[in-house]
PyMOL CGO cylinders between C-alpha atoms (Angstrom):
from pymol import cmd
from pymol.cgo import CYLINDER

trace = [
    CYLINDER, -3.59, -23.85, -12.10, -1.05, -21.06, -12.68, 0.3, 1, 1, 1, 1, 1, 1,
    CYLINDER, -1.05, -21.06, -12.68, 1.80, -20.89, -10.16, 0.3, 1, 1, 1, 1, 1, 1,
    CYLINDER, 1.80, -20.89, -10.16, 0.87, -17.34, -9.09, 0.3, 1, 1, 1, 1, 1, 1,
    CYLINDER, 0.87, -17.34, -9.09, -2.63, -18.50, -8.18, 0.3, 1, 1, 1, 1, 1, 1,
    CYLINDER, -2.63, -18.50, -8.18, -1.25, -21.46, -6.21, 0.3, 1, 1, 1, 1, 1, 1,
    CYLINDER, -1.25, -21.46, -6.21, 1.04, -19.07, -4.33, 0.3, 1, 1, 1, 1, 1, 1,
    CYLINDER, 1.04, -19.07, -4.33, -1.78, -16.61, -3.61, 0.3, 1, 1, 1, 1, 1, 1,
    CYLINDER, -1.78, -16.61, -3.61, -4.09, -19.34, -2.34, 0.3, 1, 1, 1, 1, 1, 1,
    CYLINDER, -4.09, -19.34, -2.34, -1.34, -20.63, -0.04, 0.3, 1, 1, 1, 1, 1, 1,
    CYLINDER, -1.34, -20.63, -0.04, -0.92, -17.15, 1.41, 0.3, 1, 1, 1, 1, 1, 1,
    CYLINDER, -0.92, -17.15, 1.41, -4.66, -16.76, 1.90, 0.3, 1, 1, 1, 1, 1, 1,
    CYLINDER, -4.66, -16.76, 1.90, -4.81, -20.11, 3.71, 0.3, 1, 1, 1, 1, 1, 1,
    CYLINDER, -4.81, -20.11, 3.71, -1.89, -19.12, 5.96, 0.3, 1, 1, 1, 1, 1, 1,
    CYLINDER, -1.89, -19.12, 5.96, -3.62, -15.86, 6.83, 0.3, 1, 1, 1, 1, 1, 1,
    CYLINDER, -3.62, -15.86, 6.83, -6.95, -17.56, 7.55, 0.3, 1, 1, 1, 1, 1, 1,
    CYLINDER, -6.95, -17.56, 7.55, -5.21, -20.07, 9.83, 0.3, 1, 1, 1, 1, 1, 1,
    CYLINDER, -5.21, -20.07, 9.83, -3.49, -17.23, 11.67, 0.3, 1, 1, 1, 1, 1, 1,
    CYLINDER, -3.49, -17.23, 11.67, -6.74, -15.34, 12.19, 0.3, 1, 1, 1, 1, 1, 1,
    CYLINDER, -6.74, -15.34, 12.19, -8.56, -18.49, 13.28, 0.3, 1, 1, 1, 1, 1, 1,
    CYLINDER, -8.56, -18.49, 13.28, -5.82, -19.32, 15.76, 0.3, 1, 1, 1, 1, 1, 1,
    CYLINDER, -5.82, -19.32, 15.76, -6.10, -15.88, 17.31, 0.3, 1, 1, 1, 1, 1, 1,
    CYLINDER, -6.10, -15.88, 17.31, -9.90, -15.88, 17.05, 0.3, 1, 1, 1, 1, 1, 1,
    CYLINDER, -9.90, -15.88, 17.05, -9.84, -12.66, 15.04, 0.3, 1, 1, 1, 1, 1, 1,
    CYLINDER, -9.84, -12.66, 15.04, -12.17, -11.64, 12.23, 0.3, 1, 1, 1, 1, 1, 1,
    CYLINDER, -12.17, -11.64, 12.23, -11.03, -8.91, 9.88, 0.3, 1, 1, 1, 1, 1, 1,
    CYLINDER, -11.03, -8.91, 9.88, -11.04, -7.99, 6.23, 0.3, 1, 1, 1, 1, 1, 1,
    CYLINDER, -11.04, -7.99, 6.23, -7.54, -8.13, 4.77, 0.3, 1, 1, 1, 1, 1, 1,
    CYLINDER, -7.54, -8.13, 4.77, -6.39, -6.80, 1.42, 0.3, 1, 1, 1, 1, 1, 1,
    CYLINDER, -6.39, -6.80, 1.42, -3.50, -8.60, -0.24, 0.3, 1, 1, 1, 1, 1, 1,
    CYLINDER, -3.50, -8.60, -0.24, -1.72, -6.28, -2.64, 0.3, 1, 1, 1, 1, 1, 1,
    CYLINDER, -1.72, -6.28, -2.64, 0.05, -8.36, -5.27, 0.3, 1, 1, 1, 1, 1, 1,
    CYLINDER, 0.05, -8.36, -5.27, 3.18, -6.28, -5.83, 0.3, 1, 1, 1, 1, 1, 1,
    CYLINDER, 3.18, -6.28, -5.83, 3.52, -6.65, -9.59, 0.3, 1, 1, 1, 1, 1, 1,
    CYLINDER, 3.52, -6.65, -9.59, 6.34, -4.17, -10.19, 0.3, 1, 1, 1, 1, 1, 1,
    CYLINDER, 6.34, -4.17, -10.19, 8.82, -5.31, -12.87, 0.3, 1, 1, 1, 1, 1, 1,
    CYLINDER, 8.82, -5.31, -12.87, 6.56, -8.18, -13.95, 0.3, 1, 1, 1, 1, 1, 1,
    CYLINDER, 6.56, -8.18, -13.95, 4.87, -8.13, -17.36, 0.3, 1, 1, 1, 1, 1, 1,
    CYLINDER, 4.87, -8.13, -17.36, 1.12, -7.95, -17.71, 0.3, 1, 1, 1, 1, 1, 1,
    CYLINDER, 1.12, -7.95, -17.71, 1.26, -11.49, -19.15, 0.3, 1, 1, 1, 1, 1, 1,
    CYLINDER, 1.26, -11.49, -19.15, 2.60, -12.71, -15.79, 0.3, 1, 1, 1, 1, 1, 1,
    CYLINDER, 2.60, -12.71, -15.79, -0.15, -10.78, -13.98, 0.3, 1, 1, 1, 1, 1, 1,
    CYLINDER, -0.15, -10.78, -13.98, -3.10, -11.80, -16.18, 0.3, 1, 1, 1, 1, 1, 1,
    CYLINDER, -3.10, -11.80, -16.18, -3.75, -15.18, -14.48, 0.3, 1, 1, 1, 1, 1, 1,
    CYLINDER, -3.75, -15.18, -14.48, -4.37, -13.38, -11.18, 0.3, 1, 1, 1, 1, 1, 1,
    CYLINDER, -4.37, -13.38, -11.18, -6.69, -10.90, -12.88, 0.3, 1, 1, 1, 1, 1, 1,
    CYLINDER, -6.69, -10.90, -12.88, -8.68, -13.75, -14.44, 0.3, 1, 1, 1, 1, 1, 1,
    CYLINDER, -8.68, -13.75, -14.44, -8.73, -15.49, -11.07, 0.3, 1, 1, 1, 1, 1, 1,
    CYLINDER, -8.73, -15.49, -11.07, -10.48, -12.43, -9.65, 0.3, 1, 1, 1, 1, 1, 1,
    CYLINDER, -10.48, -12.43, -9.65, -7.74, -10.80, -7.62, 0.3, 1, 1, 1, 1, 1, 1,
    CYLINDER, -7.74, -10.80, -7.62, -8.21, -7.03, -7.59, 0.3, 1, 1, 1, 1, 1, 1,
    CYLINDER, -8.21, -7.03, -7.59, -5.40, -5.36, -5.60, 0.3, 1, 1, 1, 1, 1, 1,
    CYLINDER, -5.40, -5.36, -5.60, -2.08, -4.78, -7.40, 0.3, 1, 1, 1, 1, 1, 1,
    CYLINDER, -2.08, -4.78, -7.40, 0.93, -2.65, -6.45, 0.3, 1, 1, 1, 1, 1, 1,
    CYLINDER, 0.93, -2.65, -6.45, 3.42, -0.73, -8.59, 0.3, 1, 1, 1, 1, 1, 1,
    CYLINDER, 3.42, -0.73, -8.59, 6.29, 1.56, -7.64, 0.3, 1, 1, 1, 1, 1, 1,
    CYLINDER, 6.29, 1.56, -7.64, 7.28, 3.18, -10.95, 0.3, 1, 1, 1, 1, 1, 1,
    CYLINDER, 7.28, 3.18, -10.95, 4.81, 5.52, -12.58, 0.3, 1, 1, 1, 1, 1, 1,
    CYLINDER, 4.81, 5.52, -12.58, 5.80, 5.12, -16.23, 0.3, 1, 1, 1, 1, 1, 1,
    CYLINDER, 5.80, 5.12, -16.23, 5.86, 1.33, -15.98, 0.3, 1, 1, 1, 1, 1, 1,
    CYLINDER, 5.86, 1.33, -15.98, 2.43, 1.36, -14.38, 0.3, 1, 1, 1, 1, 1, 1,
    CYLINDER, 2.43, 1.36, -14.38, 0.96, 3.66, -17.03, 0.3, 1, 1, 1, 1, 1, 1,
    CYLINDER, 0.96, 3.66, -17.03, 2.20, 1.39, -19.81, 0.3, 1, 1, 1, 1, 1, 1,
    CYLINDER, 2.20, 1.39, -19.81, 1.04, -1.82, -18.13, 0.3, 1, 1, 1, 1, 1, 1,
    CYLINDER, 1.04, -1.82, -18.13, -2.27, -0.85, -16.57, 0.3, 1, 1, 1, 1, 1, 1,
    CYLINDER, -2.27, -0.85, -16.57, -3.97, 1.91, -18.58, 0.3, 1, 1, 1, 1, 1, 1,
    CYLINDER, -3.97, 1.91, -18.58, -5.73, -0.41, -21.02, 0.3, 1, 1, 1, 1, 1, 1,
    CYLINDER, -5.73, -0.41, -21.02, -6.17, -3.24, -18.53, 0.3, 1, 1, 1, 1, 1, 1,
    CYLINDER, -6.17, -3.24, -18.53, -8.05, -1.02, -16.10, 0.3, 1, 1, 1, 1, 1, 1,
    CYLINDER, -8.05, -1.02, -16.10, -10.37, 0.17, -18.85, 0.3, 1, 1, 1, 1, 1, 1,
    CYLINDER, -10.37, 0.17, -18.85, -11.62, -3.37, -19.32, 0.3, 1, 1, 1, 1, 1, 1,
    CYLINDER, -11.62, -3.37, -19.32, -11.35, -4.47, -15.66, 0.3, 1, 1, 1, 1, 1, 1,
    CYLINDER, -11.35, -4.47, -15.66, -13.15, -1.75, -13.72, 0.3, 1, 1, 1, 1, 1, 1,
    CYLINDER, -13.15, -1.75, -13.72, -12.90, -3.58, -10.40, 0.3, 1, 1, 1, 1, 1, 1,
    CYLINDER, -12.90, -3.58, -10.40, -9.09, -3.56, -10.26, 0.3, 1, 1, 1, 1, 1, 1,
    CYLINDER, -9.09, -3.56, -10.26, -7.58, -1.38, -7.55, 0.3, 1, 1, 1, 1, 1, 1,
    CYLINDER, -7.58, -1.38, -7.55, -4.10, -0.11, -8.33, 0.3, 1, 1, 1, 1, 1, 1,
    CYLINDER, -4.10, -0.11, -8.33, -1.80, 0.88, -5.49, 0.3, 1, 1, 1, 1, 1, 1,
    CYLINDER, -1.80, 0.88, -5.49, 1.16, 3.25, -5.81, 0.3, 1, 1, 1, 1, 1, 1,
    CYLINDER, 1.16, 3.25, -5.81, 3.57, 1.85, -3.22, 0.3, 1, 1, 1, 1, 1, 1,
    CYLINDER, 3.57, 1.85, -3.22, 6.81, 3.58, -4.21, 0.3, 1, 1, 1, 1, 1, 1,
    CYLINDER, 6.81, 3.58, -4.21, 8.14, 7.04, -3.53, 0.3, 1, 1, 1, 1, 1, 1,
    CYLINDER, 8.14, 7.04, -3.53, 6.23, 9.60, -5.59, 0.3, 1, 1, 1, 1, 1, 1,
    CYLINDER, 6.23, 9.60, -5.59, 7.79, 12.72, -7.07, 0.3, 1, 1, 1, 1, 1, 1,
    CYLINDER, 7.79, 12.72, -7.07, 5.56, 15.76, -7.47, 0.3, 1, 1, 1, 1, 1, 1,
    CYLINDER, 5.56, 15.76, -7.47, 6.13, 15.91, -11.23, 0.3, 1, 1, 1, 1, 1, 1,
    CYLINDER, 6.13, 15.91, -11.23, 4.54, 12.45, -11.60, 0.3, 1, 1, 1, 1, 1, 1,
    CYLINDER, 4.54, 12.45, -11.60, 1.37, 13.21, -9.64, 0.3, 1, 1, 1, 1, 1, 1,
    CYLINDER, 1.37, 13.21, -9.64, -0.58, 14.18, -12.78, 0.3, 1, 1, 1, 1, 1, 1,
    CYLINDER, -0.58, 14.18, -12.78, -0.06, 10.64, -14.09, 0.3, 1, 1, 1, 1, 1, 1,
    CYLINDER, -0.06, 10.64, -14.09, -0.81, 8.92, -10.79, 0.3, 1, 1, 1, 1, 1, 1,
    CYLINDER, -0.81, 8.92, -10.79, -4.12, 10.49, -9.81, 0.3, 1, 1, 1, 1, 1, 1,
    CYLINDER, -4.12, 10.49, -9.81, -6.04, 9.38, -12.95, 0.3, 1, 1, 1, 1, 1, 1,
    CYLINDER, -6.04, 9.38, -12.95, -4.70, 5.80, -12.97, 0.3, 1, 1, 1, 1, 1, 1,
    CYLINDER, -4.70, 5.80, -12.97, -4.20, 4.75, -9.37, 0.3, 1, 1, 1, 1, 1, 1,
    CYLINDER, -4.20, 4.75, -9.37, -6.76, 4.18, -6.62, 0.3, 1, 1, 1, 1, 1, 1,
    CYLINDER, -6.76, 4.18, -6.62, -4.47, 4.14, -3.58, 0.3, 1, 1, 1, 1, 1, 1,
    CYLINDER, -4.47, 4.14, -3.58, -1.24, 5.90, -2.63, 0.3, 1, 1, 1, 1, 1, 1,
    CYLINDER, -1.24, 5.90, -2.63, 0.85, 4.37, 0.16, 0.3, 1, 1, 1, 1, 1, 1,
    CYLINDER, 0.85, 4.37, 0.16, 3.70, 6.85, 0.28, 0.3, 1, 1, 1, 1, 1, 1,
    CYLINDER, 3.70, 6.85, 0.28, 2.55, 10.36, 1.14, 0.3, 1, 1, 1, 1, 1, 1,
    CYLINDER, 2.55, 10.36, 1.14, 5.61, 11.75, 2.92, 0.3, 1, 1, 1, 1, 1, 1,
    CYLINDER, 5.61, 11.75, 2.92, 5.68, 15.56, 2.64, 0.3, 1, 1, 1, 1, 1, 1,
    CYLINDER, 5.68, 15.56, 2.64, 3.45, 18.61, 2.45, 0.3, 1, 1, 1, 1, 1, 1,
    CYLINDER, 3.45, 18.61, 2.45, 4.56, 19.69, -1.04, 0.3, 1, 1, 1, 1, 1, 1,
    CYLINDER, 4.56, 19.69, -1.04, 3.42, 16.34, -2.42, 0.3, 1, 1, 1, 1, 1, 1,
    CYLINDER, 3.42, 16.34, -2.42, 0.16, 16.56, -0.49, 0.3, 1, 1, 1, 1, 1, 1,
    CYLINDER, 0.16, 16.56, -0.49, -0.62, 19.96, -2.00, 0.3, 1, 1, 1, 1, 1, 1,
    CYLINDER, -0.62, 19.96, -2.00, 0.13, 18.72, -5.51, 0.3, 1, 1, 1, 1, 1, 1,
    CYLINDER, 0.13, 18.72, -5.51, -2.14, 15.70, -5.08, 0.3, 1, 1, 1, 1, 1, 1,
    CYLINDER, -2.14, 15.70, -5.08, -4.92, 17.94, -3.79, 0.3, 1, 1, 1, 1, 1, 1,
    CYLINDER, -4.92, 17.94, -3.79, -4.59, 20.21, -6.84, 0.3, 1, 1, 1, 1, 1, 1,
    CYLINDER, -4.59, 20.21, -6.84, -4.66, 17.30, -9.30, 0.3, 1, 1, 1, 1, 1, 1,
    CYLINDER, -4.66, 17.30, -9.30, -7.64, 15.68, -7.57, 0.3, 1, 1, 1, 1, 1, 1,
    CYLINDER, -7.64, 15.68, -7.57, -9.64, 18.86, -7.97, 0.3, 1, 1, 1, 1, 1, 1,
    CYLINDER, -9.64, 18.86, -7.97, -8.83, 19.02, -11.69, 0.3, 1, 1, 1, 1, 1, 1,
    CYLINDER, -8.83, 19.02, -11.69, -10.37, 15.64, -12.47, 0.3, 1, 1, 1, 1, 1, 1,
    CYLINDER, -10.37, 15.64, -12.47, -12.77, 15.33, -9.53, 0.3, 1, 1, 1, 1, 1, 1,
    CYLINDER, -12.77, 15.33, -9.53, -11.24, 12.13, -8.20, 0.3, 1, 1, 1, 1, 1, 1,
    CYLINDER, -11.24, 12.13, -8.20, -10.06, 11.17, -4.73, 0.3, 1, 1, 1, 1, 1, 1,
    CYLINDER, -10.06, 11.17, -4.73, -7.22, 8.77, -4.02, 0.3, 1, 1, 1, 1, 1, 1,
    CYLINDER, -7.22, 8.77, -4.02, -7.28, 6.71, -0.84, 0.3, 1, 1, 1, 1, 1, 1,
    CYLINDER, -7.28, 6.71, -0.84, -4.04, 7.72, 0.84, 0.3, 1, 1, 1, 1, 1, 1,
    CYLINDER, -4.04, 7.72, 0.84, -1.68, 6.33, 3.47, 0.3, 1, 1, 1, 1, 1, 1,
    CYLINDER, -1.68, 6.33, 3.47, 0.80, 8.59, 5.24, 0.3, 1, 1, 1, 1, 1, 1,
    CYLINDER, 0.80, 8.59, 5.24, 4.24, 7.02, 5.25, 0.3, 1, 1, 1, 1, 1, 1,
    CYLINDER, 4.24, 7.02, 5.25, 5.87, 6.98, 8.68, 0.3, 1, 1, 1, 1, 1, 1,
    CYLINDER, 5.87, 6.98, 8.68, 9.65, 6.85, 9.05, 0.3, 1, 1, 1, 1, 1, 1,
    CYLINDER, 9.65, 6.85, 9.05, 9.18, 4.48, 11.95, 0.3, 1, 1, 1, 1, 1, 1,
    CYLINDER, 9.18, 4.48, 11.95, 12.90, 3.77, 12.39, 0.3, 1, 1, 1, 1, 1, 1,
    CYLINDER, 12.90, 3.77, 12.39, 13.99, 7.42, 12.05, 0.3, 1, 1, 1, 1, 1, 1,
    CYLINDER, 13.99, 7.42, 12.05, 16.36, 6.40, 9.24, 0.3, 1, 1, 1, 1, 1, 1,
    CYLINDER, 16.36, 6.40, 9.24, 18.06, 9.21, 7.33, 0.3, 1, 1, 1, 1, 1, 1,
    CYLINDER, 18.06, 9.21, 7.33, 17.98, 7.32, 4.04, 0.3, 1, 1, 1, 1, 1, 1,
    CYLINDER, 17.98, 7.32, 4.04, 14.22, 6.64, 4.16, 0.3, 1, 1, 1, 1, 1, 1,
    CYLINDER, 14.22, 6.64, 4.16, 11.29, 8.90, 3.44, 0.3, 1, 1, 1, 1, 1, 1,
    CYLINDER, 11.29, 8.90, 3.44, 8.40, 9.40, 5.77, 0.3, 1, 1, 1, 1, 1, 1,
    CYLINDER, 8.40, 9.40, 5.77, 6.88, 11.62, 8.42, 0.3, 1, 1, 1, 1, 1, 1,
    CYLINDER, 6.88, 11.62, 8.42, 8.35, 11.43, 11.91, 0.3, 1, 1, 1, 1, 1, 1,
    CYLINDER, 8.35, 11.43, 11.91, 5.97, 10.02, 14.48, 0.3, 1, 1, 1, 1, 1, 1,
    CYLINDER, 5.97, 10.02, 14.48, 6.02, 13.20, 16.55, 0.3, 1, 1, 1, 1, 1, 1,
    CYLINDER, 6.02, 13.20, 16.55, 4.97, 15.27, 13.50, 0.3, 1, 1, 1, 1, 1, 1,
    CYLINDER, 4.97, 15.27, 13.50, 2.15, 12.99, 12.40, 0.3, 1, 1, 1, 1, 1, 1,
    CYLINDER, 2.15, 12.99, 12.40, -0.82, 14.72, 14.02, 0.3, 1, 1, 1, 1, 1, 1,
    CYLINDER, -0.82, 14.72, 14.02, 0.04, 18.15, 12.61, 0.3, 1, 1, 1, 1, 1, 1,
    CYLINDER, 0.04, 18.15, 12.61, 0.69, 16.71, 9.14, 0.3, 1, 1, 1, 1, 1, 1,
    CYLINDER, 0.69, 16.71, 9.14, -2.49, 14.63, 9.22, 0.3, 1, 1, 1, 1, 1, 1,
    CYLINDER, -2.49, 14.63, 9.22, -4.58, 17.65, 10.23, 0.3, 1, 1, 1, 1, 1, 1,
    CYLINDER, -4.58, 17.65, 10.23, -3.15, 19.72, 7.36, 0.3, 1, 1, 1, 1, 1, 1,
    CYLINDER, -3.15, 19.72, 7.36, -3.85, 16.98, 4.85, 0.3, 1, 1, 1, 1, 1, 1,
    CYLINDER, -3.85, 16.98, 4.85, -7.42, 16.40, 5.97, 0.3, 1, 1, 1, 1, 1, 1,
    CYLINDER, -7.42, 16.40, 5.97, -8.60, 19.83, 7.03, 0.3, 1, 1, 1, 1, 1, 1,
    CYLINDER, -8.60, 19.83, 7.03, -6.70, 22.14, 4.67, 0.3, 1, 1, 1, 1, 1, 1,
    CYLINDER, -6.70, 22.14, 4.67, -6.16, 19.97, 1.60, 0.3, 1, 1, 1, 1, 1, 1,
    CYLINDER, -6.16, 19.97, 1.60, -9.23, 17.72, 1.90, 0.3, 1, 1, 1, 1, 1, 1,
    CYLINDER, -9.23, 17.72, 1.90, -7.27, 14.55, 1.21, 0.3, 1, 1, 1, 1, 1, 1,
    CYLINDER, -7.27, 14.55, 1.21, -8.81, 11.16, 1.96, 0.3, 1, 1, 1, 1, 1, 1,
    CYLINDER, -8.81, 11.16, 1.96, -6.28, 9.84, 4.48, 0.3, 1, 1, 1, 1, 1, 1,
    CYLINDER, -6.28, 9.84, 4.48, -7.30, 6.29, 5.32, 0.3, 1, 1, 1, 1, 1, 1,
    CYLINDER, -7.30, 6.29, 5.32, -4.27, 5.06, 7.22, 0.3, 1, 1, 1, 1, 1, 1,
    CYLINDER, -4.27, 5.06, 7.22, -0.54, 4.77, 7.79, 0.3, 1, 1, 1, 1, 1, 1,
    CYLINDER, -0.54, 4.77, 7.79, 2.28, 2.89, 6.06, 0.3, 1, 1, 1, 1, 1, 1,
    CYLINDER, 2.28, 2.89, 6.06, 5.83, 1.99, 7.04, 0.3, 1, 1, 1, 1, 1, 1,
    CYLINDER, 5.83, 1.99, 7.04, 8.99, 0.37, 5.72, 0.3, 1, 1, 1, 1, 1, 1,
    CYLINDER, 8.99, 0.37, 5.72, 10.62, -0.72, 8.98, 0.3, 1, 1, 1, 1, 1, 1,
    CYLINDER, 10.62, -0.72, 8.98, 14.38, -1.18, 9.41, 0.3, 1, 1, 1, 1, 1, 1,
    CYLINDER, 14.38, -1.18, 9.41, 15.80, -4.63, 8.92, 0.3, 1, 1, 1, 1, 1, 1,
    CYLINDER, 15.80, -4.63, 8.92, 17.31, -4.88, 12.39, 0.3, 1, 1, 1, 1, 1, 1,
    CYLINDER, 17.31, -4.88, 12.39, 15.43, -7.81, 13.96, 0.3, 1, 1, 1, 1, 1, 1,
    CYLINDER, 15.43, -7.81, 13.96, 13.11, -5.48, 15.89, 0.3, 1, 1, 1, 1, 1, 1,
    CYLINDER, 13.11, -5.48, 15.89, 10.22, -5.77, 13.45, 0.3, 1, 1, 1, 1, 1, 1,
    CYLINDER, 10.22, -5.77, 13.45, 7.56, -6.41, 16.09, 0.3, 1, 1, 1, 1, 1, 1,
    CYLINDER, 7.56, -6.41, 16.09, 8.53, -3.28, 18.02, 0.3, 1, 1, 1, 1, 1, 1,
    CYLINDER, 8.53, -3.28, 18.02, 8.03, -1.18, 14.88, 0.3, 1, 1, 1, 1, 1, 1,
    CYLINDER, 8.03, -1.18, 14.88, 4.76, -2.92, 14.05, 0.3, 1, 1, 1, 1, 1, 1,
    CYLINDER, 4.76, -2.92, 14.05, 3.54, -2.32, 17.60, 0.3, 1, 1, 1, 1, 1, 1,
    CYLINDER, 3.54, -2.32, 17.60, 4.37, 1.39, 17.35, 0.3, 1, 1, 1, 1, 1, 1,
    CYLINDER, 4.37, 1.39, 17.35, 2.55, 1.64, 14.01, 0.3, 1, 1, 1, 1, 1, 1,
    CYLINDER, 2.55, 1.64, 14.01, -0.52, 0.01, 15.50, 0.3, 1, 1, 1, 1, 1, 1,
    CYLINDER, -0.52, 0.01, 15.50, -0.43, 2.53, 18.34, 0.3, 1, 1, 1, 1, 1, 1,
    CYLINDER, -0.43, 2.53, 18.34, -0.11, 5.51, 15.97, 0.3, 1, 1, 1, 1, 1, 1,
    CYLINDER, -0.11, 5.51, 15.97, -3.00, 4.23, 13.87, 0.3, 1, 1, 1, 1, 1, 1,
    CYLINDER, -3.00, 4.23, 13.87, -5.22, 3.90, 16.91, 0.3, 1, 1, 1, 1, 1, 1,
    CYLINDER, -5.22, 3.90, 16.91, -4.23, 7.27, 18.39, 0.3, 1, 1, 1, 1, 1, 1,
    CYLINDER, -4.23, 7.27, 18.39, -5.21, 9.03, 15.16, 0.3, 1, 1, 1, 1, 1, 1,
    CYLINDER, -5.21, 9.03, 15.16, -8.48, 7.11, 14.78, 0.3, 1, 1, 1, 1, 1, 1,
    CYLINDER, -8.48, 7.11, 14.78, -7.47, 5.64, 11.43, 0.3, 1, 1, 1, 1, 1, 1,
    CYLINDER, -7.47, 5.64, 11.43, -8.92, 2.42, 10.08, 0.3, 1, 1, 1, 1, 1, 1,
    CYLINDER, -8.92, 2.42, 10.08, -6.18, 1.13, 7.78, 0.3, 1, 1, 1, 1, 1, 1,
    CYLINDER, -6.18, 1.13, 7.78, -2.58, 0.08, 8.21, 0.3, 1, 1, 1, 1, 1, 1,
    CYLINDER, -2.58, 0.08, 8.21, -0.30, -0.84, 5.32, 0.3, 1, 1, 1, 1, 1, 1,
    CYLINDER, -0.30, -0.84, 5.32, 2.59, -2.97, 6.49, 0.3, 1, 1, 1, 1, 1, 1,
    CYLINDER, 2.59, -2.97, 6.49, 3.89, -6.47, 6.06, 0.3, 1, 1, 1, 1, 1, 1,
    CYLINDER, 3.89, -6.47, 6.06, 5.63, -7.91, 3.02, 0.3, 1, 1, 1, 1, 1, 1,
    CYLINDER, 5.63, -7.91, 3.02, 6.59, -11.38, 1.81, 0.3, 1, 1, 1, 1, 1, 1,
    CYLINDER, 6.59, -11.38, 1.81, 8.82, -12.14, 4.78, 0.3, 1, 1, 1, 1, 1, 1,
    CYLINDER, 8.82, -12.14, 4.78, 6.78, -10.69, 7.64, 0.3, 1, 1, 1, 1, 1, 1,
    CYLINDER, 6.78, -10.69, 7.64, 3.11, -10.38, 6.68, 0.3, 1, 1, 1, 1, 1, 1,
    CYLINDER, 3.11, -10.38, 6.68, 1.90, -12.83, 9.34, 0.3, 1, 1, 1, 1, 1, 1,
    CYLINDER, 1.90, -12.83, 9.34, 3.56, -10.78, 12.08, 0.3, 1, 1, 1, 1, 1, 1,
    CYLINDER, 3.56, -10.78, 12.08, 2.10, -7.60, 10.56, 0.3, 1, 1, 1, 1, 1, 1,
    CYLINDER, 2.10, -7.60, 10.56, -1.40, -9.05, 10.83, 0.3, 1, 1, 1, 1, 1, 1,
    CYLINDER, -1.40, -9.05, 10.83, -0.88, -9.58, 14.56, 0.3, 1, 1, 1, 1, 1, 1,
    CYLINDER, -0.88, -9.58, 14.56, -0.38, -5.81, 14.92, 0.3, 1, 1, 1, 1, 1, 1,
    CYLINDER, -0.38, -5.81, 14.92, -3.37, -4.63, 12.98, 0.3, 1, 1, 1, 1, 1, 1,
    CYLINDER, -3.37, -4.63, 12.98, -2.20, -4.55, 9.36, 0.3, 1, 1, 1, 1, 1, 1,
    CYLINDER, -2.20, -4.55, 9.36, -5.06, -4.88, 6.90, 0.3, 1, 1, 1, 1, 1, 1,
    CYLINDER, -5.06, -4.88, 6.90, -3.19, -4.01, 3.68, 0.3, 1, 1, 1, 1, 1, 1,
    CYLINDER, -3.19, -4.01, 3.68, -0.33, -6.44, 2.98, 0.3, 1, 1, 1, 1, 1, 1,
    CYLINDER, -0.33, -6.44, 2.98, 2.18, -5.72, 0.20, 0.3, 1, 1, 1, 1, 1, 1,
    CYLINDER, 2.18, -5.72, 0.20, 3.29, -9.12, -1.05, 0.3, 1, 1, 1, 1, 1, 1,
    CYLINDER, 3.29, -9.12, -1.05, 5.42, -9.52, -4.16, 0.3, 1, 1, 1, 1, 1, 1,
    CYLINDER, 5.42, -9.52, -4.16, 8.04, -12.25, -4.37, 0.3, 1, 1, 1, 1, 1, 1,
    CYLINDER, 8.04, -12.25, -4.37, 5.96, -14.80, -2.47, 0.3, 1, 1, 1, 1, 1, 1,
    CYLINDER, 5.96, -14.80, -2.47, 3.32, -14.50, -5.22, 0.3, 1, 1, 1, 1, 1, 1,
    CYLINDER, 3.32, -14.50, -5.22, 5.32, -13.83, -8.37, 0.3, 1, 1, 1, 1, 1, 1,
    CYLINDER, 5.32, -13.83, -8.37, 8.69, -15.32, -7.48, 0.3, 1, 1, 1, 1, 1, 1,
    CYLINDER, 8.69, -15.32, -7.48, 12.06, -13.62, -7.51, 0.3, 1, 1, 1, 1, 1, 1,
    CYLINDER, 12.06, -13.62, -7.51, 12.55, -10.58, -9.69, 0.3, 1, 1, 1, 1, 1, 1,
    CYLINDER, 12.55, -10.58, -9.69, 15.14, -10.89, -12.41, 0.3, 1, 1, 1, 1, 1, 1,
]
cmd.load_cgo(trace, "trace")
């Protein structure tokens, strides 16, 4: 069995044990973050039947996934990196999910492109949960207004929230706040948790986990 499959199955078992221990039943989506890895490295997971994959660079994703998705219709491709407006026309046709909606200009561009090809992305609003100047995202206090504009004015399919929390040993506090924001806005999905903290993320309602190195190994 390929090492990526062994790693994925180990993660799935860990998650199932965590849910069983807490007596929780929920559907979780493991996004195999395949950025920088070749399609040859990814193919064993595709053949295994895994469907959720994450990329953060548009051109790389277009080159890797365009033909693969034509022959694997069930694959769901997630844009997890920051998206510039000039790349939206490449993202909407290829991707199924966007995890990083962080400003109104981008929202308007996505809406325009969706109308052109009659396709809807499933979108997460990125929250700057640590109020960090160097990170993108909507401030918590501005979320409701931004969400209403996206849904009511631009007709975007906003399914949940996403965050990249600070690395300051307060991860559970940020996860707890994200869970609260998700609930307050009656959203069903929460994208948080990566290779080093996905089990904690599950405890606070995450149902989309972005796991890269623990599946594919270290990036060169």
